[in-house]
C-alpha positions as CSV (number, residue, x, y, z in Angstrom):
1,M,12.7,3.5,-15.2
2,K,13.6,1.7,-18.4
3,G,11.6,-0.9,-20.1
4,K,8.8,-2.6,-20.2
5,Y,6.2,-3.3,-17.2
6,L,3.3,-4.8,-16.3
7,F,1.2,-2.9,-14.2
8,R,0.9,-4.9,-11.6
9,E,4.6,-6.6,-12.2
10,P,6.5,-6.1,-8.9
11,L,9.8,-3.8,-8.7
12,A,11.6,-6.1,-6.1
13,L,10.0,-8.0,-3.4
14,D,11.7,-7.0,0.2
15,D,11.9,-9.3,3.5
16,L,8.0,-9.7,4.1
17,G,6.8,-10.0,0.5
18,L,5.5,-6.6,0.6
19,Y,6.6,-4.5,-3.2
20,I,5.6,-1.4,-5.4
21,T,4.8,-2.1,-8.7
22,A,6.2,-0.9,-12.1
23,A,3.6,1.5,-12.7
24,Q,2.7,2.6,-9.0
25,M,6.2,3.6,-9.2
26,Q,6.6,5.1,-12.4
27,F,3.3,6.9,-11.2
28,Y,5.5,8.9,-8.6
29,L,8.2,9.5,-10.6
30,N,6.0,11.2,-12.9
31,T,4.2,13.8,-10.7
32,K,5.5,17.1,-10.3
33,E,7.9,17.0,-7.4
34,G,8.5,12.7,-7.8
35,R,11.7,12.4,-9.3
36,K,12.9,15.0,-6.5
37,H,11.3,13.8,-3.8
38,F,12.0,9.8,-4.6
39,R,16.5,11.4,-5.1
40,K,16.4,12.7,-1.8
41,G,14.4,9.4,-0.1
42,D,12.4,12.2,1.4
43,S,9.5,11.5,3.7
44,E,6.5,12.1,1.4
45,F,8.4,9.2,-1.4
46,F,8.5,7.1,2.0
47,S,4.8,7.6,3.4
48,Y,3.9,6.5,-0.5
49,F,5.7,4.1,-0.8
50,D,4.5,2.4,2.6
51,T,1.0,3.3,1.0
52,C,1.7,1.4,-2.1
53,R,2.9,-1.9,0.3
54,V,-0.3,-1.9,1.9
55,Y,-2.9,-1.9,-0.9
56,N,-0.5,-4.4,-2.6
57,L,-1.2,-6.5,0.6
58,V,-4.2,-6.3,0.4
59,Y,-4.9,-6.4,-2.6
60,D,-3.4,-9.7,-3.1
61,M,-5.2,-11.2,-0.2
62,M,-8.5,-10.1,-1.9
63,E,-7.7,-12.0,-5.0
64,S,-8.2,-14.8,-2.7
65,N,-10.7,-14.1,-0.6
66,P,-12.5,-11.1,-2.1
67,E,-14.4,-10.8,1.8
68,C,-11.3,-10.0,4.0
69,A,-11.5,-6.2,3.3
70,K,-13.1,-3.3,1.7
71,M,-11.4,-1.4,-1.0
72,Y,-13.5,2.0,-2.0
73,W,-11.9,5.9,-3.0
74,D,-12.1,7.8,0.3
75,E,-13.3,11.0,-1.4
76,K,-12.3,13.5,1.9
77,T,-9.1,11.9,1.4
78,E,-9.5,11.9,-2.7
79,S,-7.3,8.5,-2.3
80,V,-7.8,4.3,-1.9
81,A,-9.3,3.4,1.4
82,L,-9.2,0.1,2.8
83,S,-11.9,-1.2,5.6
84,F,-11.4,-4.6,7.2
85,P,-12.0,-6.0,9.8
86,A,-10.2,-5.3,13.3
87,T,-9.7,-9.4,14.0
88,G,-9.5,-10.5,10.6
89,K,-7.0,-11.7,8.0
90,V,-6.2,-8.2,6.9
91,A,-5.7,-7.1,10.2
92,Q,-3.5,-10.0,10.9
93,A,-1.1,-9.8,8.1
94,L,-0.4,-6.3,8.7
95,A,0.4,-7.3,12.5
96,T,2.9,-9.5,11.1
97,V,4.6,-6.6,9.0
98,G,3.9,-3.9,10.7
99,S,6.6,-3.0,12.2
100,S,7.9,-1.7,8.6
101,L,4.6,-0.3,7.7
102,G,4.1,1.8,11.0
103,D,0.8,2.0,12.7
104,D,-1.6,4.1,10.1
105,Y,-5.4,2.1,11.4
106,D,-7.2,1.6,14.4
107,S,-6.4,-2.0,15.8
108,E,-9.3,-0.9,18.7
109,D,-12.3,-0.7,16.6
110,S,-14.6,-3.8,15.1
111,W,-12.7,-2.6,11.8
112,G,-10.0,-0.8,10.6
113,S,-9.0,1.5,8.2
114,F,-6.4,2.7,5.9
115,S,-6.2,5.6,3.1
């Protein structure tokens, strides 16, 4: 990646408005095997890519409505985790874009989670 990007600047929006930021992509490419995984298009890269798209969707929603979800550091998984009401706005947004993201949260609970 060449050029200057802002921290939250999307590289490109997909048809659903989901994205990975320039900073997130650069972070991944700077990991030990990041460039190799990216070039091969393997599942490790796409798992990271989808996680970033969910994170950005929820982050953007929380900017306008901070109560719609909670974002926190999960020490067990050593990653950013999200929780949100299973029937709330975030769950509805994920249901709308779900086929492009997989189903990584439990919609049977009163709160969904994603990490």
